[in-house]
Structures are given as structure tokens and as C-alpha cells.
N, C-alpha and C positions, 0 to 999 in steps of 0.2 A: 697271567696276571698274578697268580698266587706266588710264583717264583720271584717276580718283581717286588711284591709286597714283603716277602721274606728277606730279600736282598736289602731293601730299604728300611727294614725295621730298625729302630734306633739302636738296639743292642748290637746288631750286625754291622750297622753303619759305623758305630763307635769303634768296633774292633777291626775295621778294614784299614790295613796299612796304607792304602792309597789315599785315604781321607784323613786319618788321625795320625799325626806324625809321631806320637809317643810309641807306636808299635814298630815303625820303620827306622826311627833314628833314636838310638839310646842317648839319654842325657838331654834331650831337647826340652822336656818338661821335668822340672825337679820334683822330688818327693814332696807332697803337701801342696803343690800348685794345682790350679784348676786345669783339668784336661781340656783338650782342644774342642771336643764335642761335649756340650753340656747336657741338659735334660731332654732336649728335643721337644719342648713344650712351646706352643705359640705364646708369644708375649713374655717369654722368659727374660728378655733384656730388661724389663722393668724391675727385676730383682737386682740389677747391676747398675743401671743408668740412673743418675740423678736427673731432676728436671733440667738442670743447666746442661748436663752432658747430652741429653736428648735434643735440646735446642741446637747445640753445637753440631751434633750428628746430622740433624735435618738440614742445617745450613750447608754442611759439606756435601750432602747428597744433592741438594738443589744446585749448588755451584758446579759440581763435577758432572752432572747429568744434563745440564741445560742445553748442550749442543748434540744430544743423542735423542733417539726415539724411545728410550727406556722411561717408563713412568711407574711409580708406585701408587697404589690406591691410598686414599686419605683415610 
């Protein structure tokens, strides 16, 4: 369990080339651009999503998951 927690720690996750393309593919993220893995904090999307974008994302999720058994909590 301790090894898994260490492996999934946000700093290790961010530096994993299998997860974050900036380490495996040079030039994918330009200097000054947002990295692929952000802060790792719950609700961090609210720093980037406007209320309109949030509605748009929720509609997309609903439309694209309606014929699956995947459900997100409200």
C-alpha cells in the first residue's frame, strides 16, 4: 500500500513519462504553457471552467455516456 501511495503521489505522477507527455515527447508542451498534470487538487477545474463551460461539459458527459453504465455522482 505504501509503494502504491508513493507511486501515485502527485509529484511522482506528474513526472511519470507514461502519464505526462512533456517528459516523453519533447516540444509537445511549449514553454510557459500549462503542463498536462495540474495541481492534483479536487475541484481544480473550477479555477479554469466558467459556469458556461461547466454546463457545456456536463451536457457533453450526459450525451456521451447515456448508453453506458458509467455514472458520475452529482
